[in-house]
N, C-alpha and C positions, 0 to 999 in steps of 0.2 A: 388612586391607582396610577394616575398619570405621572406622579412623581417617582414611581418605581423604576429601577433600572430595567432594561428590556428583558433580560433573562428571567426576571421575576414576574414582570408584567405578562409575559407570554408563556408562563409555565403551564403545562397541560393540567386540566382540572378533572379529567376522567380518562378511562382507558381508550376511548375512541380518538382522543386528541393526541395520544402518544404516537410518535413517528419512528419508524425504523426498528422497532423491537417487537415485531408481530408475534414471534414464537413465545415470548415471555408474557405479553399482555393478554394473549389468548388463553394461555394456561392459567394465569391468575384469575381472569374473568370467569373461566369455567369453574374454578375452585369456589369462587363466591356464589355463582348461580346454583351449583350443586351442593353447597354447604359442606364442602370437603376441605376445610381450612386446616393446614398443618400447623405445628407448634413452632417451627423454626425454618427460616428462609435465608439463603445466602446469595446476595447480589454482587457479582464481580464483573469488572470491566473497566475501560478507560474513564477518565474524568469527563464530566459534563455530558453524559449520554442518557441520563434519565433514571439512574438507580434510586436516588432519594425521592425523586418525583413519583415514580411508580410505587415506592414503599408507602408514601403518604396517601396516594389514591387507594391502594389496597387496604390501608388502615381504616380509611373512611368507609370504603365499600363493605367491609365485613361488620361494621358497626352501625351503618346507616339505618335509621328507623323508617325511611321512606324510599327504599332502594327501588330503582327501575331496572329490572333484569339483574345485571351484575354491576350497573353503574351507580355510584353514590349520587344522591340528590343535591348535595352541597348546600342545602337550605334548612335541613332539620337542625334541632338543637345540638345533637352530637356532632354532625358535620361542621357546624359553625364553631363549636368549641375546639375541634381539632384544627380548623383553619387558624383560629386566633391563638392557638397554643395555650389555652386556659383550662383544658381538660386534664383531670388527674389520671385519666385512662390512657393517655398517650405520653410517652416519655422518649425524647430524642436526646442522645448524648453523642458527643464527639470524642472518640477514643484517643484522638491525638492529644487532647488536653485532660482526659480522664483515663489515665493508663493504669492506675494502681488497683490492687486487689480490694482496697477499701471502697472504691467507687462501685465495683461490681457487687460487693456485699450490700451496699445501700440499695442498689437496684433490686437485688434479690429480696430484701426486706420489704421493698415497695410492692413486690408481687404477692406477698402473703395476704394482702387485703383484696377482697373481691372488687370488681369494677363498680364505679359509682353509678354511672348512667349507661355506659356502653356494654356490649356483649363480651368483648375481649379487652384485656389490657395489652396494648401494643408497645413493644420496646424496639426502637430503631437505633442501632449502634452504627454510626458512620466511621469509616476508616478503622474497622475492627482490627486490622493487622497491627495497629499501634499498641494494642494491649500488652501488658507485661506477662511473663510466664505465669506468675501467680494469679493474675486476673483471668487468664485463659482457663486455668485449672478450676477456679471458682465458677466461671461461666459454664464450663463443661458439666459440672455436677448438676447445675440447674437444667441444662439442655437434656440430660439423661432422664430426669424425672421432673418435668415442668408442671406447674399448676394447669388445670384444664382451661382456665380462662386467660392464659398467657400466650402471646404470639411474639416471637422474636424475628426481627428483620435485620440481618447483619449486612453491611455494605463495605466493599473494599476495592481498591485499585491494584492491590498487590496480593493476589491469592496465594502466591508462593510462600508468604509469611504467615499464613493462617495454618495452625496445626491440623494435621489430617484427622485427628480425633474430633475436632470441631466440625470440619467439613462433612464427615460421615454422618453426623447427627442433624444435618440440615438438608433442605431441598435447594440445590444449587442452580442458579440461573446465570448464564454467561451473556452479558450485554456486549454488543458489537459497536464498533465505530459507525458514525453516520456517514453514508456515502455522499459524495460531492453534490450530486444532483438533488438529493433531498434537502441538503443544507442550503444550497443556492435557492431552492424553491421557498424555503422558510424565510430566508433573509429578504428575498424579493417581496414576500407577503408583508413582512414586518415593516420594511421600508415604505411600501405603498400605504400601509395602514397609518403610518406616521407622516404621510404626505412628503416623503423624501424622494427626490429624483436621483436615481443611481443607475449607471450603465452596467451591462452584463459582465464586462471585463473586471469592473470594480468588485462586483459580487463574487466572481470567481476567485479573485485575489484574497478576499476576506475568508471565503470558504476553505481555500487551500491553507491559509494561515491557521485556521481553527483546527485543522488536523483531525476531523471527525468528531468534534465536540460541539453540541448545540450551544452550551453555555459560553464557551470561548467565542463562537461565531457571533452570538448576540452581544457579548461584551465588546468585541472589536467593532461591530456595527455601531453600537452606542457611542463609542469613542470617536468614530469618524463623523457621525451625525452631529455631535457636539461641536466639532471643529468646522464642519462644512458650511459654506455660505453659497448656496446654489447647488448645482448638480454635483454629485459625488462621482469622481472619475477614478480610473485606475491609477493615474499619477498622484492624485490626492491621497488615496489609500496608502500607497507606498511611502509618501512623505510623512503622513501622520503616524503610521504604525512602524515606520523604519524597516519596511519589508523590501525584499528584492523580488520582483514579480517574475512570473513564468517567462515573459519575453526577455527579461534581463538575464536570467540563468541560461536561456536558450542562446542568447547572443554570446555569452561567455564560452559556452560549449563550442560554438562555431570557431572561435579563436583558438581553442585547444585543438580541435580537429584539423584546422588549417595550419597548425604549427607556428602561429604568430606570437612569438615569445614577448616581444616588446609591447605589442598591443594588449596582451593578456595581463601583463604586470601593470600597465597604465590603467587598465580597466578596474583593477582592484584599488589602485590609488584614488581613482575617481569615486568609487563607492565609499571609501573612507572619508573623502572630502565632503561628500553629500550627507554624511552622518548616518550611513547605513550600518546596521549591526553585522559585523563581519562573521561572528560566530553563527548567527542566524543564516547568513548568506551561505556559509559552508554547508549547513544542514539542508537548506533549500536546494542547493546545487546537487548534493548527494541524492536527494529525493528525486530530482529531475533525471539524474543518471540512472537511478533505479528504474524509472519508467522507460528509458531508452533500452535498458537491459531486458525488461519484460517484453518489449516489442521484438527485440532481436531473437529471443528464445521462443517466440510464438505464444507468449502469455497474454493476459488481459490487456486490452487497449481502451477500456471504458473508464477514462479518468475524469469525465465530466467537463472536458475542455471544449472550447468553441471549435468549429470546423477548421478555422484558420490555424489555430495553435496546434491542434491535433495533426493537421497536414504537415506542418513544419517539423513536429516531433518525429513523425514517420520518415520524413525526408532525411533528417539527421541520422536516424537509426540505419537507414540504407547506406549512408555515406561512411559509416564507421564499422569496422569488423568487431566481432564478439570479443576476441582477445584484447583488442585495443580498448574497448569500453571497460572491460574488467580491470585493465591496468590503471586506467584513469580513476576508477572507483577506489582502487586500493591506495593510490597516491593521495587522494583527497580525504579518504577515511582515516588514515593514520595521523592526520594533523589535528583531529578534533580536540584532543586534550591540550595540544600545544597552543592553540589559539586562546584558550581560557587563561593560560598563565604566562603567555609571552609578554616581554617588556614592550616590544613593538608588535601590536596585535596583527598588523597586516603582513608581517614577515613570513610566518608559516604559510599563508596563502600564496604569497608571491613566490616562495621557493617551490611550492607545489605546482604553480602555474608554469614555472621555468622547467621543472622536471617533466611535466606532462607534455609540454610543447616540444622540448628538446628530444623526448622519446619519439615523438611523431616525425621530427626532422631526421632522426637517425634511421628510422624505417624507410623514409622516402629515399635518403641517400643510399641505403643498402640496396633498395630495389633498383635504383638507377645503375649502381655498379654491377648488380647482377645481370641487368639487361644488356649493359655494355659488354660484359664478359661473354655472355652467351652469343653475342653477334660477332666477336673476333676470334674466340677459341674454336678449335676444331670441333667436329660434331660428335666427339666421343660421348659426352653426356647426353646429347640428343639421341645417339644410337642406343644407349642404355635405356633411356626413357621409351624409345620406340619398341625395344624388346619387351619391356615391362607392360607397355600398352597392349601389344599383341597377345601377351600371356593372359592379361585380364580379359581381353575380348574372347579369347578361346575358352576361358573358364566361366564365361558369363552365365550360361545355363546352370552350372553348379552353384554359382554365387546366389542366383535367384532361389534355387532349391534349398540351400542352407539357410537363407533368410527366413524361411518358414518357421525355423526353430526359435527365432527371436521375435519377429513381428510380422505376422501374416498379412496385415493390412498394407504394408509398404510395397508388397510385390506388384500390385496393380500400377503403382506409380513408377517403380523402377523398371518395369517391363518396357516402358516407353523411352527409357534413357539410352543414350548412345555414348559410350566411353570414347572421347574424341582426342584427348591429348593429356600429357602429364607435364605440368609446369611447376618446376621446383618440387615440392612435396605434395602437390595437389593434383588429383585426378579430375579432369574436367568432364562433367556429364551434361550432354545436351538434351533438352526436353522440348517437345513441340508445344506444350501448354503450360501456362504459369501455375495453374492449380497443382499439377504434379511436381513441378519444380519446387514450389513453396513447401510441399509436404516433405520432401527429402531435405530441404534446407533447414528445417527446424533442428536445432542442435541435438536434441535427444535422438532424433532419427538418423542424423549424419553419423553420430557415434556408433550406432548399431551397424550401419552400412560399412563404415571404416573397419570395424572389427570382423565382419563377415568376409570382406575382401582379403584381409590379412590371414584369416584362418584358412581360406580356400587356396590362396595363391602364395602366401608367405611374403607378400609385398605390403609394406606399411605406408599407406598414403591417406590423405584427407580428401574426401570427395568435395567438389565444388560445383553445385548445380548451376547451369546457365540455360537461357532460352536460345533456341537455334537461330532465331532472327537477330539476336544481339551478339552472338559470338563472333569476335573479330581477332581471335588469337592466331590464325594462320591466313595466308593469302587465299583468296576465294577458290582458285583452282585446286590448290593443295588441300584446302579444307574439304571441298566436295569429294575429292578422291578418297580422303581418309574416312569420311562419313560413309561413303558408299561401300568402302572396303569393310568397315565395321558392320554395316547392315547386311552385307552379303553373308557374313558369318552368322549373324544373329537373326536375320530375317527382318523384312519390313522395308520401308522406303521413306525418304525425306520429303516433307511437304515444303514446297517453295513458298 
């Protein structure tokens, strides 16, 4: 066993050892315990998450002669013959290399005979979506009227290619990707069991590269262990696997956010010189941008990162606007196919870096010009904004009332808001507490507030929540005067 690759050495042997597929293993274990075995099962989900493993455990469990509850003993004659692939009652085929109708006909003929020693004959068909149309038709006929002793377990990574007629005749189980924390936990256990010293950042890099696959994670760990001489570090993992780690992608995003065109282009050249896979880097960078996007819109932030990396990700999300991050994602997403076929592989990435940083520089320059213009031009636009602000303040009770039609839960937060200024196309709302500010700041909530304000007042603006203690948009005396004026109309007072 010691010569086996890690993903085979640490393959679960019973239901209890299977990680991260609780809903599936519980259902299958109950079917075994209650003797309610179906004739056909369909396992669908990403690669390396346990589809074949659970199929084999289930096959042993329903045939084990010394079963303990719902778990196979893995010691009896039937279990051992299933383990060693010597049993005539277990047939595993790979549909990728056995796609034809003749292969399925042979399988059907095999089912005509009763089991030799087991209770059921189990047929496991991996990558079933690769079967031809004729093979599917032949399989369908057997699934409609299967022999009582036959159990089919079909597995696929592409459920969309499996005919609906096949799906409807099976019990379908959707396997999910393994989360980062569970994968890191497994990798840490395996490394310790093999007496390999590895730091947490290295584990995180391997888990991230595995993309939710147990098998990929253990294969990558195997590769790193074979190379390492001493402690496995984050730098070693990146070097051996050709990865660009979280810190690397974060550093590149800093250059994009800061509009540093030359440094961003040089960064890509350095990656290429270091032998990094630029296509993989583009995918890793997009995944990192996705996480920034999720933070911006108030989505999940449980990425399994260390506190240091998570804190840096949150800080970057605060530095960049939602529109800006969406533009950067679009720029780097459109070059995916170009990188594959480019004569100079780095060129599409370099062009994207130039476009993304120059876009940032344009926005900065535009902002500066706008500020300069507002300081020298007459106060016509300021007067218009003042009139709009007064109108919004006067209609504030109606705005709150109208909001009930869309989202009643937002009213408690918006009641504490003070419309303080209009800057460009943004309505600045001051909040005394961060909790209520964050509630309105979520994009889905801001869109609702924007819509209600436009419906009640006819004024099209985008709300921008700010904390009272942080707002520096006006001189202090002018600010206090405006705030008190607004509060006089709406009721309440400002806490210093």
